[in-house]
MARLUMPA-336585 format. One record per residue (C-alpha): x, y, z. Coordinates in pm, whole numbers, padded with zeros to 5 digits, always signed. Each point is the difference from the previous one (the first is absolute). Layout:
<rs>
XYZ;...
</rs>
This chain:
<rs>
+00369+05089+00511;-00260+00060+00268;+00108+00361+00050;-00036+00065-00375;-00353-00139+00014;-00076+00219+00302;+00124+00306-00188;-00232-00076-00291;-00303-00067+00224;+00067+00321+00196;+00020+00202-00323;+00371+00088+00027;+00076-00184-00326;-00209-00080-00302;-00049-00372-00076;+00226+00044-00305;+00281+00149+00208;-00045-00265+00266;+00046-00276-00257;+00311+00179-00133;+00154+00001+00346;-00064-00374+00050;+00111-00117-00346;+00314+00217-00003;+00101-00116+00345;-00062-00365-00087;+00197+00021-00325;+00303+00152+00169;-00012-00238+00297;+00002-00302-00235;+00357+00091-00096;+00107-00062+00358;-00163-00344+00032;+00208-00245+00201;+00230+00264+00147;-00164+00024+00340;-00230-00149+00259;-00225+00107+00287;-00094-00167+00328;-00266+00048+00267;+00150-00009+00350;-00161-00017+00342;+00206+00295+00126;-00095+00352+00106;+00166+00291-00184;+00276+00033+00258;+00082-00370-00013;-00003+00006-00379;+00226+00304-00004;+00253-00181+00220;-00004-00298-00233;+00036+00219-00308;+00302+00167+00161;+00167-00342+00008;-00079-00051-00371;+00086+00329-00174;-00144-00108-00337;-00353-00029+00145;-00256+00276+00050;-00309+00022+00214;-00258+00000-00280;-00341-00010+00172;-00127+00098+00345;-00277-00264-00006;-00114+00015+00364;+00149+00073+00342;+00131-00358+00011;+00066-00076-00366;+00230+00152-00258;+00119-00080-00351;+00361+00015-00111;+00136+00007-00356;+00334-00072-00159;+00213-00264-00173;-00146-00354+00026;+00290-00147+00197;-00018+00281+00258;-00378-00038+00030;+00032-00377+00053;+00264+00057+00268;-00234+00232+00188;-00285-00252-00032;+00220-00263+00157;+00106+00231+00281;-00357+00100+00088;-00133-00355-00031;+00271-00110+00243;-00165+00230+00255;-00323-00199-00046;-00170+00288-00182;-00182+00027-00329;+00233+00058-00295;-00088-00080-00359;+00065+00120-00349;-00255+00209-00185;-00058-00143-00345;+00162+00277-00205;+00331+00002-00182;+00064+00375+00010;+00109+00195+00307;-00227+00304+00003;+00076+00287+00239;+00370-00079-00031;+00300+00151-00185;-00025-00288-00248;-00275+00194-00180;+00196+00328-00016;+00115-00057-00364;-00358+00015-00132;-00118+00303+00199;+00126+00267-00248;-00186-00173-00284;-00311-00027+00218;+00008+00374+00072;+00050+00080-00369;-00281-00225-00116;-00245+00152+00251;+00113+00362-00034;-00320+00105-00178;-00239-00135+00261;-00279+00243+00084;-00091-00064+00366;-00301+00178+00148;-00111+00090+00349;-00170-00313+00136;-00370+00023+00078;+00038-00266+00270;+00275+00033+00265;+00292-00243-00040;+00238-00115+00274;+00321-00091-00180;+00243-00278+00096;+00290+00169-00178;+00081+00245+00274;+00026+00301-00233;-00266+00256-00083;-00245-00165-00240;+00070+00195-00321;-00066-00303-00227;+00248+00124-00263;+00298-00189-00147;+00226+00070+00295;-00268-00122+00240;-00035-00336-00179;+00379-00041-00010;+00008+00057+00377;-00290-00242+00040;+00206-00273-00166;+00329+00081+00174;-00090+00107+00357;-00125-00234+00275;-00373-00071+00013;-00130+00157+00323;-00315-00208+00027;-00005-00007+00380;+00026+00376+00022;-00276+00050-00258;-00237-00239+00181;+00068+00166+00334;-00078+00342-00150;-00323-00129-00153;-00097-00169+00327;-00001+00334+00180;-00307+00105-00202;-00155-00323-00126;-00105-00336+00144;-00075-00214-00308;+00266-00120-00245;-00099-00172-00324;+00270-00181-00199;-00088-00003-00370;+00159-00322-00126;-00083-00352-00125;+00090-00133+00346;+00085+00189+00322;+00371-00002+00081;+00039+00316+00211;-00250-00077+00276;+00268-00108+00245;+00216+00306-00065;-00293+00237+00050;-00120-00172+00317;+00353-00011+00140;+00048+00371-00067;-00334+00093+00159;+00013-00248+00286;-00089+00269+00255;-00266+00170-00214;-00356-00117-00062;-00016-00078-00369;-00137-00242-00257;+00205-00146-00285;-00152-00197-00285;+00052-00080-00367;-00212+00007-00309;+00044-00350-00140;+00144-00330+00123;+00160-00295-00171;-00223-00301-00081;-00326+00181+00083;-00289+00145-00196;+00111+00353-00097;-00346+00159+00005;-00099-00145+00334;+00338+00078+00159;+00006+00359-00125;-00349+00084+00122;+00056-00178+00332;+00313+00206+00061;-00176+00316-00117;-00278-00056+00254;+00258-00075+00272;+00163+00335-00065;-00330+00181+00048;-00082-00176+00325;+00323+00120+00163;-00033+00370-00062;-00305+00077-00215;+00042+00322-00193;-00242+00287+00043;-00258-00044-00275;-00258+00255-00113;-00334-00170-00041;-00230+00134-00273;-00321+00162+00105;-00344-00142-00059;-00184-00294+00144;+00193-00316+00070;-00095-00301-00212;-00212-00269+00163;+00200-00317+00052;-00171-00336-00041;-00088-00183+00319;+00193-00310+00104;-00153-00305-00171;-00061-00317+00201;+00224-00275-00127;-00201-00283+00162;+00313-00194+00089;-00053-00295+00232;+00224+00005+00308;-00139-00293+00198;+00266-00239+00124;-00042-00334-00175;+00117-00293+00214;+00268-00217-00157;-00148-00287-00194;+00030-00303+00227;-00027-00344-00150;-00217-00093+00299;-00302+00097-00205;+00089-00275-00246;-00092-00294+00218;-00054-00155+00341;+00263-00124+00242;+00156-00334-00106;-00133-00322+00146;+00203-00149+00290;+00308-00186-00117;-00028+00111-00364;+00000+00315-00214;-00340-00081-00151;-00244+00286+00039;-00343+00063-00146;-00088-00213-00302;-00072+00210-00309;-00225-00141-00272;+00156+00021-00345;-00160-00022-00340;+00257-00264-00097;-00129-00336+00119;+00346-00157+00039;+00151+00257+00236;-00030+00066+00372;+00110+00328+00160;+00034+00097+00365;+00088+00349+00118;+00100+00099+00351;+00150+00289+00189;+00317-00097+00184;+00119+00239+00270;+00209-00033+00316;-00320-00018+00203;-00170-00256-00231;+00276-00259-00034;-00150-00352-00039;+00227-00141+00270;+00032+00095+00368;+00378+00050+00029;+00268+00155-00217;+00265-00119-00244;+00299+00232-00038;+00301-00043-00223;+00274+00232+00127;-00264+00222+00156;-00238+00011-00299;-00345-00154+00058;-00094-00223-00297;-00282-00247-00068;+00131-00346+00102;+00049-00285-00246;-00269-00212+00168;-00270+00260-00072;+00105+00028-00365;-00010-00378-00043;-00341-00023+00168;-00130+00280-00222;+00116-00170-00323;-00137-00336+00112;-00340+00138+00105;-00041+00202-00320;+00096-00295-00221;-00245-00223+00187;-00280+00251-00068;+00091-00022-00369;-00040-00378+00012;+00365-00098+00031;+00137-00252+00246;+00349+00146+00038;+00236+00267-00132;+00325-00056-00189;+00290+00218-00118;-00050+00263+00269;+00231+00300-00025;+00045+00274+00261;+00097+00325-00173;-00027+00281+00256;-00078-00006+00371;-00310+00182+00122;+00100+00263+00253;-00255+00072+00271;+00081+00364+00074;-00289+00185-00159;-00347-00076-00136;+00006-00176-00334;-00255-00166-00224;+00048-00374-00050;-00133-00186-00305;-00004-00376-00030;-00092-00126-00346;-00059-00365-00086;-00064-00140-00347;+00031-00340-00161;+00359+00092-00091;+00141+00193+00296;-00053+00134+00349;+00171+00324+00100;+00028+00237+00296;+00054+00370-00080;-00018+00329+00189;+00028+00375-00034;+00036+00276+00258;-00211+00266-00176;-00282+00004-00250;+00215+00156-00274;+00300-00226+00060;+00063-00304-00221;-00069-00346+00134;+00303-00195+00121;-00012-00378-00024;+00138-00172+00311;-00064-00368-00055;-00154-00233-00254;-00042-00362-00094;-00173-00248-00226;-00321-00172+00118;+00007-00379-00055;-00283-00247+00019;+00174-00279+00193;+00175+00004+00335;+00355-00134+00028;+00052-00358+00104;-00014-00032+00376;+00346+00017+00155;+00114-00292+00209;+00129+00064+00352;+00370+00064+00007;+00061-00302+00218;+00346+00131+00087;+00166-00061+00337;-00058+00259+00267;+00327+00180-00076;+00163+00289+00185;-00216+00217+00223;+00036+00376-00047;+00135+00155+00319;+00012+00363-00107;-00293+00234+00037;-00185+00018-00331;-00108+00353+00088;+00364+00106+00025;+00077-00166-00334;-00283+00187-00172;+00115+00327+00154;+00353-00060-00131;-00147-00038-00347;-00194+00325+00036;-00342-00163+00049;-00200+00145+00288;-00345-00075+00142;-00254-00275-00058;-00308+00042-00219;-00187-00271+00194;+00025-00132+00359;+00192-00324-00062;+00298-00167+00163;+00259-00254-00110;-00011-00252+00282;+00277-00226-00132;+00238+00017-00293;+00209-00289-00130;+00257+00014-00280;-00001-00311-00220;+00260-00084-00266;-00225+00141-00270;-00186+00277+00177;-00195+00098+00311;-00299-00133+00195;-00187+00247+00221;-00277-00050+00255;-00217+00313-00017;-00306+00115+00190;-00232+00299+00025;-00041+00181+00329;-00334+00005+00179;-00257+00141-00059;+00083+00010-00373;-00230-00211-00213;+00151-00277-00215;+00115+00167-00322;+00166-00125-00318;+00172+00332-00069;+00135+00029+00357;+00149-00353-00007;+00139+00072-00350;+00159+00319+00132;+00184-00193+00271;+00110-00259-00255;+00145+00247-00256;+00191+00171+00281;+00139-00337+00109;+00090-00087-00360;+00263+00273+00003;+00182-00199+00271;+00115-00264-00251;+00285+00248-00065;+00039+00117+00360;+00371+00093-00022;-00047+00234-00293;-00006+00359+00138;-00162+00151-00307;-00352+00129-00025;-00196-00229-00233;-00343+00083-00141;-00244-00217-00199;+00023+00029-00378;-00201-00291-00143;-00201-00317+00069;-00030-00286-00248;-00337-00121+00133;-00234+00090+00286;-00291-00185+00163;-00169+00107+00325;-00284-00159+00194;-00313+00209+00044;-00032-00070+00373;+00190-00165+00283;-00128-00139+00331;+00313+00014+00215;+00226+00271+00135;+00299-00230-00025;+00190-00130-00303;+00327-00148-00117;+00185+00178-00279;+00246-00206-00202;+00249+00191-00218;+00234-00163-00250;+00275+00206-00166;+00041-00033-00379;+00287+00102-00231;-00012+00365-00108;+00197+00268-00176;+00272+00199+00173;-00152+00228+00263;-00328-00198+00015;-00155-00231+00258;-00264-00235-00147;-00234-00192+00232;-00286-00249-00029;-00244+00062+00285;-00277-00222+00137;-00219+00083+00304;-00214-00268+00170;-00213-00002+00312;+00068-00269+00265;-00271-00223-00148;+00180-00004-00338;-00235+00241-00179;+00177+00207-00267;-00004+00373+00070;+00244+00137-00262;+00215-00132-00284;+00248+00251-00140;+00249-00123-00261;+00330+00175-00090;-00042+00306+00217;+00297+00216-00105;+00169+00248+00232;+00227+00250-00172;+00295+00189+00140;-00055+00375+00041;+00253+00257+00116;-00021+00034+00379;-00136+00334+00104;-00208+00046-00309;-00317-00118+00166;-00022-00265-00265;-00125+00237-00257;-00266+00117+00240;+00073+00370-00032;-00303+00186-00127;+00109+00361-00023;-00215+00264-00160;+00097+00007-00372;+00038+00378+00015;+00265-00034+00270;+00201-00238-00218;-00019+00205-00320;+00249+00273-00077;+00072+00218-00302;+00323+00183-00083;-00014+00376+00042;+00272+00261-00046;+00085+00274+00247;+00266+00274-00002;+00337-00114+00132;+00251+00229+00164;+00348-00087+00113;+00020-00066+00372;+00174+00233+00239;+00319-00206+00017;+00314+00166-00123;+00041-00027-00374;+00271-00235-00124;+00279+00190-00167;+00053-00042-00375;+00260-00257-00098;+00126-00215-00287;-00290-00122-00212;-00045-00256-00277;-00293-00001-00243;-00054-00344-00152;-00255-00132-00247;-00215+00214-00228;+00095+00115-00344;+00316+00200-00051;-00156+00343-00033;-00224-00025+00307;+00273-00150+00219;+00259+00257-00110;-00240+00292+00040;-00098-00109+00350;+00361-00059+00106;+00103+00344-00129;-00280+00180+00183;+00067-00186+00323;+00370+00077-00033;-00089+00370-00004;-00173-00057+00335;+00313-00147+00156;-00045-00370-00085;+00328-00070-00175;-00013-00274-00269;+00159-00325+00114;+00029-00363-00092;-00228-00254+00164;+00271-00123+00236;+00076+00350+00131;-00352+00145+00002;-00167+00102+00324;-00330+00045-00186;-00123-00225-00282;-00297+00098-00217;-00143-00273-00223;-00188+00151-00292;-00252-00240-00156;+00049+00004-00374;-00269+00038-00266;+00010-00370-00104;-00145+00105-00335;-00115-00292-00212;+00031-00256+00280;-00290-00228+00082;-00125+00079+00347;+00142-00319+00150;+00340+00052-00164;+00024+00367+00097;-00120-00057+00356;+00232-00299+00054;+00298+00188-00144;-00052+00302+00226;-00059-00220+00305;+00316-00196-00079;+00204+00321-00026;-00124+00117+00339;+00058-00334+00174;+00354-00011-00144;+00050+00353+00130;-00129-00089+00347;+00227-00304+00009;+00305+00213-00081;-00087+00279+00245;-00088-00241+00282;+00350-00141-00023;+00155+00324+00117;+00125+00017+00356;-00177+00189+00276;+00274+00263-00004;-00076+00068-00367;-00373+00093+00007;-00204+00070-00310;-00359+00111-00062;-00197-00134-00297;-00281+00188-00175;-00214-00121-00290;-00170+00232-00253;-00303-00114-00203;-00238+00194-00223;-00377+00013-00015;-00071-00313+00206;-00243+00176+00232;-00234+00097-00288;+00075-00313-00208;-00057+00182-00326;+00268-00158-00218;+00174-00324-00090;+00317+00137+00158;-00183+00045+00329;-00111-00365-00006;+00355-00120-00058;+00132+00226+00277;-00270-00109+00246;+00177-00318+00111;+00264+00217+00166;-00269+00124+00241;-00032-00355+00131;+00377-00037+00028;+00019+00330+00189;-00182-00133+00305;+00206-00318+00006;+00326+00196-00021;-00116+00205+00298;-00082-00318+00193;+00318-00190-00083;+00247+00290-00011;-00125+00300+00198;+00361+00106+00048;+00038+00090-00371;-00356+00090-00096;-00078+00363-00084;-00331-00031-00181;-00171+00008-00338;-00112+00318-00179;-00257-00027-00279;+00029+00291-00242;-00287+00106-00222;-00019-00166-00341;+00214+00197-00243;+00204+00172+00272;+00373+00024-00063;+00181-00095+00321;+00250+00282-00040;-00281+00254+00009;-00093-00126+00346;+00353-00009+00138;-00054+00287+00243;-00298-00168+00163;+00176-00337-00004;+00278+00139+00215;-00254+00046+00279;-00081-00370-00010;+00365-00100-00028;+00082+00193+00315;-00300-00139+00194;-00053-00371-00081;-00374-00070+00002;+00041-00380-00016;-00333-00021-00179;-00160+00065-00338;-00048+00367-00087;-00163+00163-00301;+00131+00338-00116;-00285+00193-00160;-00020+00375-00068;+00319+00046+00199;-00158-00160+00309;+00086-00333+00159;-00287-00237+00071;+00014-00314+00213;-00229-00301-00025;-00206-00107+00301;-00271-00256+00062;-00344+00149+00067;-00333-00176+00053;-00210-00071-00308;-00293+00227+00076;-00274+00197-00166;-00314-00113-00179;+00025-00311-00221;-00006+00072-00374;-00141-00339-00096;-00216-00273+00148;+00115-00335+00140;+00178-00218-00255;-00243-00212-00197;+00116-00235-00274;-00202-00051-00318;-00146-00350-00039;+00058+00020-00378;+00371+00093+00022;+00322-00176+00093;+00270+00110+00244;+00372-00076-00018;+00224-00061+00302;+00371-00043-00066;+00164-00203+00273;-00351-00139+00030;+00115-00348+00097;+00197+00119+00303;-00128+00019+00355;-00097+00366-00029;-00128-00033-00355;-00245-00273+00096;-00132+00209+00290;-00044+00290-00241;-00192-00228-00234;-00243-00078+00281;-00024+00372+00078;-00101+00076-00361;-00249-00286+00010;-00154+00155+00311;-00049+00316-00208;-00182-00169-00283;+00276-00127-00230;-00108-00315-00182;+00292-00041-00240;+00359+00013+00125;+00328-00040-00188;+00269-00110+00246;+00347+00034-00150;+00307-00159+00156;+00346-00124-00089;-00050-00362+00107;-00258-00206-00192;-00260-00206+00179;-00011-00375-00067;-00268-00108-00252;-00345+00001+00155;-00024-00378-00034;+00296-00026+00241;-00123+00250+00259;-00117-00262+00247;+00325-00197-00016;+00253+00282+00039;+00257-00045+00275;+00121+00361-00019;-00138+00195+00304;+00023+00331-00191;-00194-00142-00295;-00261-00149+00234;-00046+00339+00165;-00060+00165-00338;-00241-00271-00111;-00199+00029+00323;-00027+00377-00038;-00110-00026-00366;-00261-00259+00081;-00127+00221+00280;-00040+00284-00250;-00175-00228-00248;-00246-00117+00267;-00092+00366+00038;-00084+00022-00370;+00329+00161-00112;+00162-00109-00327;+00379-00017+00046;+00247+00011-00288;+00337-00099+00150;+00273+00096-00246;+00380-00027+00000;+00134+00342-00093;+00325+00194+00001;-00174+00325+00078;+00317+00196-00074;-00020-00094-00366;-00223+00236-00203;-00027-00270-00266;-00128-00254+00251;-00264+00241+00131;-00110+00086-00356;-00027-00369-00084;-00215-00062+00309;-00241+00273-00106;-00001-00122-00363;-00079-00355+00114;-00289+00126+00210;-00132+00199-00297;+00019-00309-00224;-00190-00198+00262;-00269+00266+00030;+00079+00054+00369;-00137+00310+00174;+00233+00302+00005;+00227+00062+00297;-00126+00308+00188;+00224+00000+00305;+00360-00089+00079;+00178-00077+00327;+00376-00023-00049;+00122-00210+00294;+00295-00179-00160;+00336+00035+00169;+00299-00170+00156;+00239+00099+00276;+00366-00062+00067;+00106+00156+00329;+00357+00128-00028;+00183+00301+00132;+00075+00257-00268;+00372-00064+00031;-00069-00363-00096;-00253+00060-00279;+00123-00075-00352;-00148+00135-00323;-00155-00334-00096;-00177-00015+00338;-00139+00348-00049;-00136-00081-00344;-00141-00338+00106;-00193+00151+00295;-00110+00309-00191;-00111-00190-00312;-00344-00138+00102;-00115+00325+00158;+00143+00260-00240;-00004-00190-00331;-00333-00155+00099;-00159+00333+00087;+00126+00159-00321;-00131-00290-00210;-00342+00033+00165;+00011+00379-00042;+00058-00042-00374;-00258-00277-00039;-00267+00195+00189;+00049+00369-00085;-00184+00264+00206;-00376-00021-00053;-00017-00377-00055;-00043-00114+00361;-00231+00062+00293;+00298-00028+00233;+00375-00057-00014;+00132-00110+00342;+00371-00046+00071;+00108-00181+00315;+00319+00158+00136;+00168+00021+00338;+00010+00252+00283;+00367-00088+00031;+00047+00236-00293;-00126+00286+00219;+00155-00110+00331;+00331-00144-00123;+00068-00360+00107;+00353-00142+00005;+00065-00275-00252;-00287+00104-00227;+00185+00223-00249;-00100-00167-00327;-00354-00068+00122;-00044+00358+00121;+00124+00137-00333;-00253-00214-00189;-00287+00107+00224;+00090+00369-00029;-00045-00040-00376;-00352-00132+00059;-00079+00306+00214;+00120+00229-00279;-00192-00188-00271;-00319+00027+00205;+00052+00376+00033;+00058+00022-00375;-00322-00181-00090;-00193+00182+00272;+00092+00340-00145;-00148-00125-00329;-00336-00051+00169;+00025-00376+00063;-00102-00187+00313;+00359-00106+00066;+00119-00076+00350;+00329-00127+00142;-00046-00166+00337;+00308+00017+00223;-00063-00282+00246;+00180-00086+00317;+00044-00375+00051;-00313-00217-00006;-00015-00234+00296;+00126-00344-00100;-00044+00056-00376;+00203+00075-00309;+00356+00113+00044;-00072+00089+00365;-00052-00361+00105;+00361-00019+00121;+00095+00367-00012;+00120+00043+00357;+00229+00283-00104;-00286+00188-00165;-00224-00046+00304;+00280+00115+00228;+00051+00312-00209;-00374+00071+00015;+00013-00016+00379;+00296+00237-00010;-00209+00245-00204;-00305-00026+00224;-00201-00233-00222;-00090-00368-00031;-00126-00247-00262;-00364+00015-00107;-00245-00285+00004;-00161-00089-00335;-00332+00133+00130;+00157+00336+00083;+00178+00008-00334;-00311-00054-00207;-00208+00241+00208;+00266+00269-00055;+00010-00083-00371;-00376+00049-00025;+00038+00330+00182;+00280+00156-00204;-00143-00124-00332;-00294+00235+00053;+00225+00307+00044;+00185+00210-00254;+00354-00120+00073;+00261-00160-00223;+00222-00138+00275;-00111-00129+00339;+00217-00125+00284;-00188-00267+00195;+00167-00010+00340;-00126-00008+00360;+00204+00274+00168;+00037-00022+00376;+00213+00316-00006;-00088+00349-00114;+00331+00018-00185;-00071-00054-00369;+00267+00219-00146;+00297-00232+00000;+00225-00225+00198;+00023+00065+00371;+00296-00001+00232;-00112-00120+00345;+00085+00181+00317;+00285-00173+00182;-00088-00219+00295;+00323+00109+00171;+00123+00358+00039;+00351-00020-00145;+00102+00363+00037;+00191-00065+00324;+00191-00305-00125;+00345+00010-00157;+00309-00212-00054;+00038-00347+00147;-00316+00029+00210;-00207+00070-00312;+00154-00299-00180;-00072-00231+00293;-00361+00116+00026;-00055-00045-00372;+00154-00348+00006;-00232-00097+00285;-00308+00128-00185;+00103-00172-00324;+00073-00326+00178;-00352+00002+00150;-00165+00062-00340;+00211-00257-00184;-00049-00269+00266;-00377+00040-00026;-00010-00012-00380;+00261-00278-00042;-00146-00210+00282;+00336-00010+00180;+00117+00087+00347;+00192+00323+00039;+00303-00201+00114;+00012-00170-00342;+00038+00334-00182;+00367+00077-00031;+00082+00358-00090;+00217-00090-00298;-00197-00294-00138;-00164+00076-00341;-00380+00007+00001;-00022-00238-00296;+00167-00273+00204;-00269+00046+00265;-00278-00084-00247;-00110+00350-00098;-00237+00015-00298;-00160+00290-00182;-00327-00012+00195;+00189+00015+00330;+00220+00278-00138;-00300+00222-00071;-00147-00066+00343;+00332+00075+00170;+00035+00319-00202;-00341+00121+00118;+00089-00064+00364;+00340+00167-00033;-00163+00304-00156;-00237+00010+00294;+00263+00005+00274;+00256+00205-00196;-00254+00257-00120;+00124+00025-00358;-00089-00130-00344;+00244-00268-00116;+00089-00161-00328;-00147-00336-00096;+00359-00117-00050;+00104+00101+00351;+00063-00357+00115;+00183-00088-00319;+00239+00295+00032;+00054-00053+00375;-00023-00379+00042;+00099-00035+00368;-00125+00143+00328;+00329+00185+00047;-00001+00165-00343;-00369+00085+00016;+00039+00152+00347;+00291+00212-00121;-00200+00113-00303;-00298+00104+00215;+00226+00171+00253;+00156+00207-00274;-00347+00100-00122;-00118+00093+00351;+00322+00167+00118;+00230+00081-00294;+00290+00063+00238;-00004-00366+00110;+00314-00191-00099;-00087-00208-00307;+00323-00199-00014;-00179-00313+00106;-00254+00034-00276;+00268+00052-00262;+00183-00310+00108;-00316-00209-00001;-00136+00110-00335;+00320+00038-00196;+00049-00371-00066;-00329-00185+00026;+00025-00354-00128;-00144-00041-00347;-00165-00320+00113;-00192+00190+00265;-00139+00253-00248;-00073-00275-00251;-00201-00185+00262;-00194+00311+00087;-00085+00077-00361;-00089-00362-00063;-00251+00027+00285;-00153+00309-00162;-00031-00168-00338;-00160-00310+00146;-00249+00192+00216;
</rs>
């Protein structure tokens, strides 16, 4: 068609005749539809000619460039050539046409073409034309017949043009010939450019390219005579370019007073409030030493307690009760500290920059009377501590001393600990320094516990104002506490009996070792990631040959059409049991509620994974999933398909051996129409999510959330209410406090479990209920009205009734929603039943849909959905949960494209909170991916940051690795290339025995080669840790079910040996794995289900 256009532009044909040539040719070619195919090959003309000689029905149709040619012929012959060239590791792909031009197939229509164009009236062109037909350019009927039948000599035409010209302009909607031109003129100085480009502004692109053409070889231009016009002078823009120093909070106040965080007193108009503001920096710490938790310097507990006590005393109180420690204060950069005391509360808050939100670290309730004086313990002397306390603290991850004290003697009594403490000379007697020694000694009541414990609460606190002695006795008595807690009563007296400190029910809480006790304080921008899409190209590995293929799922027409098209490309239809490739086509799910459609599709895929995973290693299969429109989230079908995106990552984590990837087609695309491009993915497994748009593959990657904010910091309206589903859980209550910090004064906290009646709050024996009551009372002391409701958020009727009840009561409208409801049930996909899928997916998917319907776009100031980064990373055992969270991501994108402030937050685990409180597997997987849990302070700072930017989905994850594109396979610790046979097996057994002994807490001698792992006490947490270590020394990515499928050292060694050196004899492995005892596997799966 391009040559016809050239003939018209050059004046060789009239526009009318040019249209006749195109329409006649198109009409005749339509008769031949489906009778041929064409393929682009990375072969020079000689190589292509040799290949064509082996396939007599093919012709060399196009000389595209010195290294690329196009062949034409019957589809089966074209596909055979594609396979042969791809096997050489060279480019070979079909061109999306169904007629073989420049081939004898079109001979039957040539006589009619000549007859129809016999009356053409070609003229001598006014502009020279270089033809690609190879014949003299007569432009009559015979010429156009030859143009259709003969090879296209594009390379020859470009070379001829390049002898006289240096600039080539491709007139097209998007440049496709740039490579061919540059390849042809590789040794000639030239410039090749287009006119337009896909997904760009046409006017800007055209004029930019036009100017580029002139700068390469500007044409000779005759300038008109006469005076040149006077151009205006350059105007001064008056733009300021002075460097403005970063706003440091140091300007906000003076250095804190010694031993406290109290800074300069600020007079307030309110008579019943006292405010102090200070600048805390590494060089202005109010204590002489340091206090590090796993290497992170934080303000010590003693200083926080002294600060609360001193501030309460200034407000007229005698003591402080109900103290809660929310976030540690990290001393790594300057930050403004505010201490606020009122008749109702005393709080300590900070922020690292003037435009950052305030973060509350600690708070309590001022009380007018001091606690009753504690009597001396009067216990016998007890057992003296013989171990170095410094070594104990170091084992727990506590380093340094804030103040110069020493523990001179330490005695363990039946109920606690008694410590003789003293301050080193020349330190002055100090209440806070003696208190610091005492709270360190209090940890020793649980001296054999290796965990890092950090303070979480104090029931009551009284401190003396002064002390006259450097010495004191600290008496600690342990009290009953919840699992993972150490609760201590603490009294400090000087030798003369004077009371120095009385601390009741000081609670230490278990925190994951290595997490710095929530003391991370990363820059929110470094934690915040958006999802961006970049072109994806198959890697350079040899393409997998076509093979038997099964298409499952979908409706009949789509599945049949796709199977037929793929069959034409060499993928013969097969049953599921015989298929080498399996493509699951997500169906339309028309008429289904979102939860029903999503659960049904997820169930179909998990059933499929279960069946495919049962195939032996000598019967491999690759699974692909096709969805539609999920990336843009523009339809109900896309929402129902979106759960499969979450399952995709989990399949890749649990079964990398069968995972091919997921391809998201555009909404409305028929899969069969994309069969040619799908063959490229089938032959090169991406093992990730791809989107196929405009015939180009795109791959998702995490990128930093950057750019200018589009909105200010979140501020809640005092006259509105805000709903949090899951609001009575650990995370929900923290989120309630976060909204209160941002001005919310009316909160609706929805949960599944009702609170006891308020009259019974003080007498409840349920620790969970007490925790909720304490948090609600804390909110109420801050002036927040809390409506705690029992709600099945997945029921649209229940949500409507809640809103109707609030309307009847005249309650303020709800202007913001945080959907934080959810449950988990960690199971491998092969063990996940349909009822489990629906039960886990219900609160998130049905709940989100009910809220979406109750609060349509335009009704809310914000719509926040709390999801999981496991959906992006892929975490074993989280299939149902990942599917539910992927739906939330898609719903947020759907509302965002309608102009709403909708945001799905994909969190990594929160330290010690929510579902991550015992999620050792999740934390281990994060370490494997180069990440870690976030502290609540980091999480909320990142939330504030991303909420100001124009994103619909944010992944909140500290990444210690630059790899954000997918799962990583570590480099092997041992070079295995030189190992084979029995020596390889022995070396692998030795390495495995070392790993297993460490994880199972056994000696290597106790690990028999043929003893099942389950009998050795293996559980799912250990299994994931062992898998990570095996991947490290073997240098390959392994299935999450590796230890289940190879349940002894001997069988696992044989399996790894076969992977490393396929020629290794696998007889041993076959014998070991052929007849595993059912009881062994049952025990293993029981351990997974109970984890």
